[in-house]
C-alpha positions as CSV (number, residue, x, y, z in Angstrom):
1,M,7.4,-5.1,-9.8
2,N,5.4,-8.2,-11.6
3,D,3.6,-11.3,-10.8
4,N,6.4,-13.7,-10.8
5,S,8.3,-11.2,-8.4
6,K,5.0,-11.2,-6.0
7,V,5.4,-14.8,-5.7
8,L,8.9,-15.0,-5.5
9,I,9.1,-12.4,-2.5
10,G,5.6,-14.4,-1.3
11,L,7.9,-17.8,-0.9
12,L,10.4,-16.5,0.3
13,A,8.7,-14.7,3.4
14,G,6.6,-17.8,4.0
15,L,10.1,-19.9,4.0
16,A,11.9,-17.9,6.1
17,A,8.7,-18.0,8.5
18,G,8.9,-21.6,8.5
19,A,12.1,-21.6,8.9
20,A,12.3,-19.7,12.1
21,L,8.8,-21.7,13.7
22,G,10.9,-24.8,13.1
23,L,13.9,-23.0,14.9
24,L,11.6,-21.6,17.8
25,F,10.0,-25.5,18.6
26,A,13.2,-27.4,18.2
27,P,15.0,-28.5,20.8
28,E,17.9,-26.8,21.0
29,K,20.3,-24.1,22.9
30,G,18.6,-20.7,22.9
31,S,21.9,-19.3,22.0
32,E,22.4,-22.1,18.9
33,T,18.6,-21.0,17.9
34,R,19.1,-17.8,17.9
35,D,22.1,-17.9,16.0
36,K,19.9,-20.1,13.3
37,L,17.4,-17.5,13.4
38,S,19.3,-14.6,12.8
39,Q,21.3,-16.5,10.0
40,S,18.0,-17.5,8.6
41,L,16.6,-14.2,8.6
42,K,20.4,-12.7,7.0
43,D,20.1,-14.7,4.3
44,L,16.6,-13.4,3.8
45,G,17.4,-10.6,3.7
46,D,20.3,-11.1,1.1
47,T,17.5,-12.7,-1.0
48,I,15.2,-9.7,-1.0
49,R,18.1,-7.2,-1.2
50,D,19.4,-9.2,-4.7
51,K,16.5,-9.5,-6.1
52,A,15.5,-5.7,-6.0
53,A,18.1,-5.4,-7.6
54,D,17.8,-6.9,-10.8
55,E,14.0,-5.8,-10.1
56,I,15.5,-2.1,-10.2
57,N,17.9,-3.2,-13.3
58,Q,15.2,-4.6,-15.1
59,L,13.1,-1.1,-14.7
60,A,16.5,0.8,-15.8
61,S,16.8,-1.4,-18.9
62,L,12.6,-0.5,-19.8
63,K,13.6,3.3,-19.0
64,D,16.0,3.0,-21.2
65,K,14.5,1.9,-23.9
66,V,11.4,4.0,-24.1
67,V,13.0,7.0,-23.9
68,G,15.1,5.9,-26.7
69,T,11.8,5.0,-28.7
70,V,10.2,8.2,-27.6
71,K,13.4,10.2,-28.7
72,E,13.4,8.8,-31.9
73,K,9.9,9.6,-32.4
74,L,10.2,12.9,-31.9
75,R,13.4,13.2,-33.6
76,K,11.2,11.6,-37.1
77,E,8.7,14.2,-36.0
78,E,10.8,17.1,-35.7
79,E,12.2,16.1,-39.8
80,E,9.1,15.8,-41.0
81,F,7.3,18.7,-39.3
82,E,10.6,20.4,-41.1
83,D,10.3,19.2,-44.5
84,D,6.5,19.7,-44.5
85,L,7.8,23.5,-43.5
86,E,10.2,23.6,-46.5
87,H,7.2,22.4,-48.4
88,A,4.7,25.1,-47.7
């Protein structure tokens, strides 16, 4: 996870905590407060899930690039080795 992701997750957690405290101290009925808090937490969960999915996709893409690069280098080395064997 890169620094931007950590900052975003920290920001979202802070916003959720602030929203929860604001709802708890709001002069509304308990059931309304619980419903709002529940919705806020659901929204936060959805945001974190989406961010995690994005990070997983980026990691998968990076993995594919690295594997492709390693395979290409191995193929080139194998060809050079075979050429060296033929000329030896």
